[in-house]
TIGU-885857 format. One record per residue: x, y, z of N, C-alpha, C in turn; residue in three letters. Coordinates in pm, whole numbers, padded with zeros to 5 digits, always signed. Example, Ala and Ser with C-alpha at 12.3 -4.5 7.8 and 13.67 -1.06 7.14 Angstrom:
BEGIN
+01319-00569+00780+01230-00450+00780+01320-00330+00780ALA+01285-00225+00708+01367-00106+00714+01290+00003+00787SER
//
This chain:
BEGIN
+06829+09122+19204+06743+09201+19291+06719+09340+19231MET+06826+09401+19179+06814+09532+19117+06726+09528+18994GLY+06740+09420+18914+06658+09406+18793+06512+09392+18831HIS+06483+09320+18938+06344+09301+18982+06282+09434+19024SER+06360+09516+19099+06309+09647+19140+06286+09737+19019ARG+06377+09731+18923+06362+09813+18803+06239+09772+18725GLU+06212+09642+18714+06095+09593+18643+05968+09634+18714SER+05968+09629+18848+05851+09668+18925+05822+09816+18908THR+05927+09898+18913+05910+10042+18895+05858+10074+18755ALA+05909+10002+18655+05866+10026+18518+05720+09984+18500LEU+05683+09872+18560+05544+09827+18551+05449+09926+18618ALA+05492+09982+18732+05411+10083+18801+05395+10208+18715LEU+05505+10250+18652+05501+10368+18566+05403+10348+18450TYR+05405+10229+18390+05314+10200+18278+05169+10198+18324ARG+05146+10143+18443+05010+10138+18494+04959+10278+18526GLU+05046+10364+18578+05008+10503+18604+04973+10575+18474LEU+05047+10546+18370+05017+10606+18240+04886+10553+18185ARG+04864+10422+18198+04741+10363+18145+04618+10419+18215ARG+04629+10441+18344+04516+10496+18421+04508+10648+18413ARG+04600+10710+18336+04602+10855+18313+04617+10934+18443LYS+04695+10879+18536+04717+10948+18663+04798+11075+18641VAL+04902+11067+18558+04984+11185+18530+04901+11296+18466PHE+04816+11259+18373+04732+11358+18304+04637+11426+18401GLN+04576+11348+18490+04483+11404+18586+04553+11499+18683THR+04671+11459+18730+04746+11545+18823+04790+11674+18755CYS+04827+11664+18628+04865+11785+18554+04746+11880+18542PHE+04629+11828+18510+04509+11911+18500+04475+11974+18634LEU+04495+11898+18742+04468+11950+18876+04559+12069+18908TYR+04688+12051+18881+04784+12158+18909+04760+12278+18817LEU+04722+12250+18693+04693+12359+18599+04572+12440+18646PHE+04470+12373+18698+04351+12442+18749+04387+12529+18870ALA+04476+12477+18955+04519+12555+19072+04597+12678+19026VAL+04688+12659+18931+04767+12772+18880+04675+12878+18819TRP+04573+12834+18744+04478+12927+18686+04402+13004+18792GLY+04366+12935+18901+04294+13001+19010+04381+13108+19075SER+04510+13078+19094+04601+13175+19153+04618+13298+19064LEU+04620+13278+18933+04632+13391+18841+04509+13482+18848GLN+04393+13418+18858+04268+13496+18868+04267+13577+18997ILE+04312+13514+19108+04317+13584+19237+04411+13703+19230VAL+04529+13685+19170+04628+13793+19162+04577+13911+19079ASP+04498+13883+18977+04452+13990+18889+04322+14052+18939VAL+04227+13968+18980+04092+14017+19010+04076+14073+19150LEU+04135+14007+19249+04110+14047+19389+04159+14188+19422PHE+04276+14232+19371+04317+14372+19398+04217+14473+19344PRO+04154+14441+19232+04054+14531+19176+03931+14541+19264LEU+03906+14435+19344+03789+14434+19432+03825+14473+19575LEU+03950+14521+19593+03999+14559+19726+03991+14442+19825ASP+04024+14322+19779+04026+14203+19864+04170+14160+19887LEU+04192+14087+19996+04327+14042+20032+04364+13921+19945ASP+04423+13949+19830+04458+13842+19737+04565+13750+19791GLY+04663+13804+19865+04772+13721+19918+04719+13616+20014ASP+04625+13657+20099+04568+13562+20196+04490+13451+20124ARG+04411+13488+20025+04335+13388+19949+04431+13294+19874ILE+04540+13348+19821+04638+13265+19749+04700+13163+19843SER+04733+13207+19965+04791+13113+20062+04691+13002+20097ARG+04565+13039+20110+04462+12938+20141+04451+12838+20025ILE+04456+12887+19902+04447+12798+19785+04565+12701+19783ILE+04685+12751+19813+04804+12666+19813+04792+12556+19919VAL+04745+12594+20039+04729+12495+20147+04626+12390+20109VAL+04514+12435+20056+04409+12340+20014+04460+12249+19902VAL+04539+12307+19811+04595+12227+19701+04686+12117+19753THR+04773+12149+19848+04865+12051+19904+04789+11941+19980MET+04682+11982+20052+04604+11884+20127+04522+11795+20033ALA+04477+11851+19921+04391+11774+19831+04465+11692+19727GLY+04597+11713+19714+04672+11641+19609+04673+11490+19631PHE+04698+11439+19755+04694+11293+19773+04558+11233+19739PRO+04450+11306+19772+04316+11258+19738+04296+11255+19587LEU+04345+11358+19520+04336+11362+19373+04413+11247+19311THR+04530+11217+19367+04613+11107+19317+04540+10973+19332LEU+04476+10953+19447+04403+10828+19472+04282+10815+19379ALA+04208+10924+19363+04091+10921+19275+04133+10898+19130LEU+04248+10955+19090+04297+10937+18953+04334+10792+18926ALA+04375+10718+19031+04410+10576+19015+04286+10492+18987TRP+04176+10526+19052+04055+10443+19043+03955+10492+18938PHE+03964+10621+18900+03866+10677+18807+03935+10756+18697PHE+03866+10767+18582+03917+10845+18470+03808+10938+18420GLN+03850+11057+18372+03758+11152+18312+03755+11126+18162ILE+03638+11091+18110+03621+11059+17968+03513+11149+17908THR+03500+11150+17774+03391+11228+17711+03253+11186+17759PRO+03242+11062+17809+03113+11013+17859+03096+11035+18009ASN+03190+11108+18069+03182+11134+18212+03294+11064+18288GLY+03278+11054+18418+03378+10989+18502+03348+10840+18510ILE+03446+10757+18473+03429+10612+18473+03539+10549+18557VAL+03511+10430+18607+03609+10358+18689+03714+10292+18601ARG+03841+10306+18638+03949+10239+18565+03941+10090+18591SER+03960+10010+18486+03951+09865+18500+04089+09804+18500THR+04115+09702+18584+04241+09629+18577+04257+09566+18441PRO+04383+09534+18404+04409+09479+18271+04332+09350+18246PHE+04321+09263+18348+04256+09134+18327+04110+09149+18294VAL+04049+09268+18322+03910+09289+18290+03893+09350+18152GLU+04005+09373+18081+03999+09436+17950+04018+09334+17838ARG+04007+09205+17870+04023+09103+17767+03907+09108+17670ARG+03932+09065+17548+03825+09048+17452+03797+08899+17441VAL+03691+08864+17368+03645+08726+17368+03749+08626+17316LEU+03839+08672+17227+03937+08580+17170+04057+08557+17260SER+04071+08634+17370+04184+08617+17460+04175+08486+17536ASN+04291+08428+17564+04297+08306+17645+04292+08345+17793VAL+04197+08295+17870+04190+08331+18012+04304+08267+18089PRO+04360+08336+18186+04467+08275+18268+04413+08156+18346PRO+04499+08059+18371+04460+07943+18451+04432+07983+18594LEU+04498+08089+18641+04479+08133+18779+04406+08266+18784ASN+04313+08288+18690+04230+08408+18690+04138+08404+18811ASP+04128+08517+18882+04044+08523+19003+03899+08493+18972ARG+03854+08515+18846+03716+08487+18814+03689+08338+18799ARG+03795+08258+18792+03778+08114+18780+03823+08041+18906HIS+03858+08114+19010+03904+08052+19134+03834+08111+19255THR+03704+08141+19238+03625+08190+19350+03665+08328+19399GLY+03725+08410+19309+03761+08545+19347+03900+08561+19405GLY+03973+08451+19421+04108+08458+19476+04209+08428+19367GLN+04309+08514+19353+04412+08495+19252+04511+08392+19299LEU+04526+08283+19221+04614+08172+19260+04739+08176+19173ARG+04854+08174+19237+04982+08175+19166+05039+08035+19162TYR+05090+07995+19045+05158+07868+19033+05302+07884+19078PHE+05350+07789+19156+05491+07791+19192+05575+07755+19070ARG+05703+07790+19075+05791+07773+18959+05794+07629+18912LYS+05792+07535+19006+05803+07393+18969+05667+07330+18943SER+05558+07407+18956+05424+07352+18943+05373+07369+18801GLU+05299+07270+18750+05242+07277+18617+05094+07250+18627VAL+05019+07296+18526+04875+07275+18525+04847+07132+18481ALA+04765+07057+18555+04745+06915+18524+04671+06891+18393PRO+04593+06988+18344+04512+06967+18224+04585+07004+18096ASP+04709+07050+18105+04784+07091+17987+04925+07031+17989PHE+04971+06994+17872+05109+06944+17863+05207+07060+17876GLU+05172+07175+17820+05259+07293+17824+05188+07410+17892TRP+05263+07482+17973+05211+07599+18043+05307+07716+18022THR+05250+07835+17997+05327+07957+17981+05297+08048+18100LEU+05402+08085+18175+05386+08168+18295+05459+08301+18276ALA+05393+08412+18308+05453+08545+18299+05522+08577+18431ALA+05652+08608+18424+05729+08639+18545+05744+08789+18567GLU+05741+08869+18461+05746+09014+18474+05649+09075+18375THR+05626+09206+18387+05539+09275+18293+05396+09283+18341GLY+05305+09330+18256+05166+09351+18296+05092+09224+18331PRO+05141+09107+18289+05074+08980+18318+05146+08902+18428LEU+05240+08964+18498+05322+08894+18598+05235+08817+18697ALA+05269+08689+18718+05196+08606+18812+05087+08523+18749GLY+05056+08547+18620+04950+08473+18553+05009+08361+18468LEU+04938+08248+18459+04981+08133+18380+04873+08098+18279SER+04919+08049+18162+04827+08017+18053+04856+07875+18002PHE+04751+07797+17982+04767+07665+17924+04778+07676+17773GLY+04868+07599+17714+04890+07602+17570+04842+07470+17512VAL+04730+07475+17441+04679+07354+17376+04647+07378+17229ASP+04687+07494+17177+04668+07530+17036+04763+07643+17001ARG+04758+07687+16877+04842+07798+16835+04796+07927+16903SER+04891+08000+16963+04860+08123+17037+04951+08236+16989LEU+04890+08352+16961+04966+08470+16922+04978+08563+17042VAL+05101+08608+17069+05126+08702+17178+05163+08837+17118LEU+05107+08945+17174+05140+09077+17122+05069+09187+17198GLY+05098+09311+17160+05042+09427+17228+04893+09446+17199ARG+04848+09401+17083+04709+09419+17045+04617+09337+17137SER+04506+09396+17178+04410+09324+17261+04341+09212+17184LEU+04357+09211+17052+04298+09104+16971+04384+08977+16972GLN+04506+08984+17027+04592+08866+17033+04534+08765+17133CYS+04576+08639+17119+04531+08536+17212+04577+08569+17354ASP+04701+08614+17367+04754+08661+17494+04804+08803+17472ILE+04730+08901+17527+04763+09042+17506+04864+09088+17611ALA+04978+09138+17563+05084+09190+17650+05096+09339+17622VAL+05025+09420+17700+05019+09564+17673+05146+09631+17722VAL+05239+09654+17630+05366+09717+17662+05417+09786+17536SER+05477+09906+17550+05529+09975+17431+05646+09903+17366PRO+05709+09810+17438+05823+09737+17382+05781+09610+17308HIS+05651+09579+17310+05599+09459+17245+05524+09500+17119VAL+05551+09429+17008+05483+09460+16883+05337+09415+16889SER+05257+09467+16797+05114+09434+16799+05094+09283+16788ARG+05166+09219+16700+05172+09072+16694+05319+09035+16702GLN+05362+08996+16822+05505+08983+16849+05557+08842+16817HIS+05492+08739+16868+05540+08602+16850+05422+08506+16854ALA+05448+08382+16809+05343+08280+16808+05397+08150+16866ARG+05314+08086+16948+05343+07953+17001+05260+07851+16924LEU+05325+07742+16883+05255+07635+16810+05289+07501+16873ASP+05197+07407+16859+05222+07270+16901+05240+07183+16778LEU+05352+07114+16771+05384+07026+16658+05411+06887+16712ASP+05309+06800+16709+05320+06663+16761+05369+06663+16905ALA+05312+06753+16986+05348+06758+17128+05467+06847+17159GLY+05541+06890+17057+05655+06978+17077+05610+07123+17068GLN+05647+07204+17167+05611+07346+17166+05712+07424+17083LEU+05661+07497+16984+05746+07575+16895+05717+07724+16915MET+05821+07806+16899+05808+07951+16912+05857+08016+16783LEU+05780+08114+16735+05816+08185+16612+05801+08335+16634GLU+05906+08411+16603+05898+08556+16609+05827+08605+16482ASP+05730+08694+16499+05649+08740+16386+05698+08873+16330LEU+05830+08890+16326+05887+09013+16272+05875+09130+16368GLY+05888+09104+16496+05873+09208+16598+05985+09311+16588SER+05955+09432+16636+06053+09541+16628+06170+09518+16722ALA+06145+09469+16843+06251+09451+16942+06301+09308+16952ASN+06244+09217+16874+06294+09081+16871+06248+08997+16989GLY+06280+08868+16982+06247+08771+17087+06374+08701+17130THR+06393+08686+17260+06514+08623+17314+06474+08498+17390VAL+06542+08388+17362+06517+08261+17430+06643+08221+17505VAL+06630+08209+17638+06745+08172+17723+06865+08263+17700ASN+06838+08393+17681+06946+08490+17666+07001+08506+17526GLY+06947+08430+17430+06997+08437+17293+06886+08484+17199ARG+06914+08588+17118+06813+08634+17021+06782+08522+16922PRO+06654+08504+16893+06615+08397+16802+06571+08455+16668MET+06582+08373+16568+06532+08408+16435+06451+08291+16383THR+06348+08320+16308+06268+08212+16252+06186+08141+16358GLY+06200+08009+16362+06118+07923+16448+06210+07831+16527ARG+06181+07810+16655+06267+07724+16735+06182+07638+16829CYS+06237+07522+16868+06169+07432+16960+06202+07471+17104ALA+06102+07467+17192+06121+07504+17331+06128+07379+17418LEU+06202+07392+17529+06216+07283+17625+06161+07328+17760GLN+06145+07233+17850+06093+07262+17983+06180+07366+18054ASN+06115+07468+18112+06179+07577+18187+06259+07673+18100GLN+06235+07674+17969+06298+07775+17883+06241+07913+17915ASP+06326+08014+17903+06285+08152+17928+06265+08224+17795GLU+06150+08292+17782+06120+08374+17665+06116+08519+17710ILE+06187+08605+17637+06194+08745+17678+06156+08836+17562ARG+06059+08926+17588+06027+09034+17496+06078+09162+17562PHE+06197+09206+17524+06262+09322+17587+06277+09297+17737HIS+06197+09363+17824+06209+09343+17968+06098+09255+18024ASP+06019+09194+17937+05907+09108+17981+05948+08962+17965ILE+05936+08887+18075+05985+08749+18078+05869+08652+18095ILE+05867+08548+18010+05778+08434+18024+05864+08309+18044PHE+05805+08207+18106+05873+08079+18121+05776+07967+18086ARG+05824+07870+18007+05740+07757+17968+05772+07637+18056VAL+05668+07562+18090+05684+07441+18171+05613+07327+18099SER+05676+07210+18106+05616+07091+18043+05579+06989+18151ARG+05458+06941+18145+05409+06842+18239+05445+06703+18188ASN+05548+06644+18245+05596+06513+18198+05497+06402+18226SER+05405+06424+18321+05306+06321+18356+05177+06336+18277ALA+05172+06435+18189+05049+06459+18115+05022+06348+18015TRP+04898+06303+18007+04857+06197+17915+04750+06253+17822VAL+04770+06247+17690+04670+06299+17597+04536+06228+17617PRO+04426+06301+17610+04295+06236+17624+04267+06140+17510PRO+04195+06032+17540+04158+05936+17438+04269+05841+17397GLY+04369+05822+17484+04479+05731+17451+04445+05585+17478THR+04333+05560+17551+04292+05422+17576+04369+05354+17686GLY+04430+05431+17778+04505+05370+17887+04414+05294+17983LEU+04289+05341+17999+04196+05271+18087+04165+05133+18035ASP+04151+05119+17900+04125+04987+17841+04242+04894+17863ASP+04365+04949+17852+04484+04865+17871+04489+04811+18012THR+04457+04898+18109+04457+04856+18249+04356+04745+18271THR+04240+04756+18206+04136+04655+18222+04180+04521+18165THR+04247+04524+18050+04294+04399+17987+04398+04331+18075ILE+04492+04411+18130+04594+04352+18216+04531+04289+18339GLU+04431+04356+18394+04366+04302+18513+04293+04173+18480SER+04228+04168+18362+04158+04047+18320+04254+03932+18299THR+04369+03963+18235+04468+03859+18213+04520+03802+18343GLY+04535+03887+18445+04582+03841+18574+04482+03745+18636SER+04352+03775+18621+04251+03686+18677+04249+03553+18603ARG+04273+03557+18468+04277+03432+18391+04391+03344+18434ASP+04508+03408+18462+04622+03329+18506+04596+03265+18639ASN+04528+03341+18727+04498+03285+18858+04402+03168+18846THR+04303+03188+18753+04209+03079+18733+04276+02955+18678GLY+04377+02976+18592+04448+02861+18537+04523+02785+18643GLY+04571+02857+18745+04646+02792+18851+04556+02703+18933ALA+04427+02747+18945+04334+02660+19017+04306+02537+18934HIS
//
């Protein structure tokens, strides 16, 4: 329970940094401080009540800080003006693998897979349990590179993840994991791994404090296996046997 709260707090802190909330609040407070300095220096020269104006500025600052905090979450000040901050899932590039439960593919509603649930169209599924991708699942049907870079197949934006951290490969239906020389290493089921290793159903993959879990669909059938033809032949043979009995 404590680890879950710590991961949630850390994820919130990273999101606040990504949206530049701290930077915006610092600029806000700096502007207020500058205004107070101007009042203290200029107003006495104009025979104005500087103390009263300073108190008004402080009250307005305290009342406006929550609004500034909210606006900083949704908007950012850039060289091109004020722009809306985008969620991480909207920052994918064309080479990224879309989540199986992406809201853009489920009518606008984010669908979470239960721990025991697997995607029917994939033999292997990778689910993020913590970190910036928490709650999202990805189907694995080819080689996938995971890392901090947005150019990776699955981008995990975290300072503890290397630009190209690890790679998932399929070898005759077996899911393989390879660490790509990451700075913080890759841990599988609590043990640091080296080189390349085979993964099993419900194995845990950890990049520092970010956890993924792989699931294997035991009922998955590769396309083009000809099972429909086999069923047809068995059915035909059954009819022939019945006809022979007549």
